[in-house]
C-alpha positions in Angstrom: 55.4 23.4 28.6 57.5 25.8 26.6 56.1 27.3 23.4 59.3 29.0 22.3 60.5 28.0 18.9 64.0 27.4 17.7 65.5 27.1 14.2 66.6 23.5 13.9 67.8 23.8 10.3 68.1 27.2 8.6 67.1 26.7 5.0 65.4 28.4 2.1 63.1 25.6 1.0 60.5 26.6 -1.5 57.9 24.3 0.0 59.2 22.6 3.1 57.0 19.7 4.1 56.6 16.2 5.6 58.6 16.1 8.8 58.8 12.4 10.0 60.9 11.1 12.9 62.8 7.9 12.1 63.4 6.1 15.4 65.7 3.5 13.7 68.2 6.2 12.8 67.4 8.9 15.3 66.9 11.4 12.5 64.2 13.6 11.3 63.3 13.3 7.6 61.7 16.3 5.8 61.6 17.6 2.3 61.2 20.4 -0.2 58.5 19.5 -2.6 59.3 22.1 -5.3 63.0 22.0 -4.7 63.0 18.2 -5.2 65.1 17.6 -2.1 64.9 15.1 0.8 66.6 16.3 4.0 67.6 14.4 7.1 68.6 16.0 10.4 70.2 14.4 13.4 69.5 16.6 16.4 72.0 14.8 18.6 75.0 15.5 16.4 73.6 18.3 14.1 74.5 16.2 11.1 72.4 16.9 8.0 72.1 15.2 4.6 70.4 16.3 1.4 69.4 14.1 -1.5 67.9 15.4 -4.8 65.0 13.6 -6.5 64.3 13.6 -10.2 60.7 14.9 -9.8 58.6 16.7 -7.3 58.3 14.7 -4.1 55.3 15.0 -1.8 56.3 12.7 1.1 59.0 10.4 2.3 58.7 7.7 5.0 61.0 5.1 6.4 60.5 1.5 5.4 60.5 -1.4 7.8 63.4 -3.2 6.1 65.4 0.0 5.7 65.4 2.6 3.0 62.6 5.0 2.1 59.3 5.1 0.3 58.7 8.2 -1.7 55.4 9.8 -2.9 56.5 11.3 -6.2 54.9 13.2 -9.0 54.4 10.0 -11.1 53.7 7.5 -8.4 55.2 5.8 -5.3 58.7 4.6 -5.4 61.1 2.6 -3.2 64.6 3.7 -2.4 66.8 0.8 -1.0 69.5 1.4 1.6 72.1 1.0 -1.2 70.5 3.8 -3.2 68.7 1.6 -5.7 65.4 3.1 -6.8 62.4 1.3 -8.3 58.7 2.1 -8.8 56.2 0.4 -6.5 53.2 2.0 -8.2 53.7 4.1 -11.3 50.7 6.2 -12.3 51.6 9.5 -14.0 48.7 11.9 -14.7 49.3 15.1 -16.6 49.0 18.2 -14.4 49.0 16.2 -11.2 51.6 15.7 -8.5 52.1 13.9 -5.2 51.4 15.6 -1.9 51.3 14.5 1.7 51.2 10.8 2.8 51.2 8.8 6.0 51.7 5.3 7.2 48.7 3.6 8.8 48.9 1.3 11.8 49.0 -1.8 9.5 52.0 -0.5 7.6 50.2 0.6 4.5 51.0 4.0 2.9 48.1 6.4 2.4 49.4 8.6 -0.4 47.7 11.9 -1.5 47.8 13.8 -4.8 46.7 17.1 -6.1 46.6 19.0 -9.4 49.2 21.8 -9.8 46.4 24.2 -10.3 44.6 22.9 -7.2 41.4 22.2 -9.2 38.6 20.7 -7.1 38.3 17.0 -7.7 41.7 16.7 -9.3 43.4 15.0 -6.3 43.1 11.5 -4.7 44.0 9.5 -1.6 45.2 6.0 -2.3 46.1 3.1 0.1 49.2 1.2 -1.0 50.4 -2.1 0.5 53.9 -3.4 0.6 53.4 -5.5 -2.6 52.3 -2.4 -4.5 48.5 -3.1 -4.4 46.8 0.3 -4.8 43.3 0.8 -3.5 41.5 4.2 -4.0 40.2 5.7 -0.8 39.1 9.2 -1.9 38.8 10.3 -5.6 37.2 13.8 -5.3 39.9 15.8 -3.5 41.4 19.2 -4.2 44.6 19.3 -2.1 45.1 16.0 -0.2 47.0 16.9 2.9 47.4 15.9 6.6 46.6 12.3 7.5 47.0 10.6 10.9 45.5 8.0 13.2 44.4 8.1 16.8 46.7 6.3 19.3 44.2 3.4 19.6 44.1 3.0 15.8 40.3 3.4 15.6 40.1 6.9 14.0 41.7 8.5 11.0 42.1 12.3 10.6 42.3 13.9 7.2 42.7 17.3 5.6 41.6 18.5 2.1 43.0 22.0 2.6 40.5 24.1 0.6 37.6 22.8 2.7 39.2 24.4 5.8 38.2 21.3 7.7 39.9 18.6 9.6 37.7 15.5 9.1 37.6 12.3 11.1 36.8 8.8 9.9 36.2 5.5 11.6 39.0 3.1 10.7 38.6 -0.7 10.8 42.3 -1.6 10.3 42.2 -1.4 6.5 39.3 0.9 5.4 37.6 4.1 6.5 34.0 5.1 6.8 31.7 7.6 8.5 33.4 10.8 7.4 32.5 13.8 9.5 34.1 17.2 10.4 36.2 17.4 13.5 36.8 21.1 13.2 36.5 23.9 10.7 39.2 26.6 10.6 37.7 30.1 10.6 38.2 32.6 7.8 41.4 34.6 8.3 43.2 32.0 10.3 44.7 30.1 7.4 44.2 26.7 5.8 44.8 23.4 7.5 47.8 21.6 6.1 49.9 18.8 7.7 48.9 17.2 11.0 50.1 14.9 13.7 48.3 13.1 16.5 49.8 13.0 20.0 49.7 10.5 22.8 46.6 12.1 24.3 44.7 11.7 21.0 44.9 15.4 20.3 45.4 16.6 16.7 48.1 19.2 16.0 47.5 21.1 12.7 49.9 23.4 10.8 48.1 26.4 9.3 49.1 27.5 5.8 48.9 31.3 5.8 48.1 31.2 9.5 51.7 31.2 10.9 50.8 28.8 13.7 50.2 25.2 14.8 47.0 24.5 16.7 46.1 21.6 19.0 42.6 20.2 19.0 41.1 17.7 21.5 39.5 14.5 20.2 36.1 16.4 20.7 37.3 19.2 18.4 37.9 21.9 21.0 40.8 24.3 20.4 43.2 23.5 23.2 46.4 25.3 22.3 47.9 27.7 19.7 51.7 28.0 19.0 52.3 31.1 16.9 55.3 31.0 14.6 57.2 33.8 12.9 56.5 33.0 9.3 53.0 32.6 7.7 53.4 29.4 5.6 53.7 26.7 8.2 53.1 23.4 6.4 53.3 20.4 8.6 54.3 19.2 12.1 55.6 16.0 13.8 57.0 15.0 17.1 60.6 13.9 17.2 63.6 13.3 19.5 64.4 10.2 21.5 61.4 10.9 23.8 59.1 12.3 21.1 58.5 15.5 23.0 59.9 18.0 20.5 57.5 19.4 17.8 59.2 19.9 14.4 57.5 22.3 12.0 58.2 22.7 8.3 57.7 26.0 6.5 57.6 27.4 3.0 58.9 30.4 1.0 56.8 30.0 -2.1 54.3 32.7 -2.9 55.3 35.1 -0.1 55.0 38.8 -1.0 57.5 39.9 1.6 60.6 38.1 2.9 60.5 36.3 6.2 63.9 35.4 7.6 63.1 31.9 8.7 60.7 31.0 5.9 61.7 27.7 4.4 63.5 26.6 7.5 62.8 23.6 9.8 61.6 24.9 13.2 61.3 23.0 16.5 59.4 23.7 19.7 61.2 21.8 22.4 59.0 20.0 25.0 55.8 20.9 23.2 54.0 17.6 24.0 54.2 13.8 23.8 54.1 12.2 20.4 53.4 8.6 19.3 55.9 6.4 17.5 54.9 6.1 13.8 55.0 2.8 12.0 57.4 2.3 9.1 56.1 1.3 5.6 55.7 -2.4 5.3 57.4 -2.7 1.9 
């Protein structure tokens, strides 16, 4: 398998994040949290779109009926195919913003938050159903980040970045229990950020300040490292018609020295085999 990266979209995103493949449109969705922009990219045609949001946006996912669900600073909103916006769950908290989110096998959205100052305990993880019902999952989080499920739907993986851990939970179809560490990232290697799970059940983790994506087996063994040319790699997802290309978002914010591809969307062709992700059932 090739580990050579390419620049899929050259950009200067402050905080590129949240790559998500939308099989219904054959496009990759990604975003710039601090730049308040939602991007789409069609690798077949090269066509790109950019939409500006009115507040910081932590995650964007496709909806089963068309349109998008957005994890925003003040809550979770729905964008209809015709561009109409409405709040699904409005919960503004001073000093807090949205961060990463993921769609569970049952179509619910697991939406994370964090404080702007990254204070411990200031973030949350909440499960939202299509009718807007919100159920707290975790309430003592610093930086709620990567979330994903095993191919059989029995395990959920989760990152609270300052802990340096990727944790794993048992998942019963609605709730999680039995939290335990899968792996701890060693000092000097960066902090775990966004993640995705492949068809073999292995967990791919982007390392903030680590300039790499790592693949861990379900037993927590380091299986593969893909070094990348900019230190702030933020999240990863498989895309393309056969879900074999690994897309990686990157960030420019806070860098002391310029990096030519920082803020761009990168791709590693033929990196592995992804799993089709469910759309939000709302």
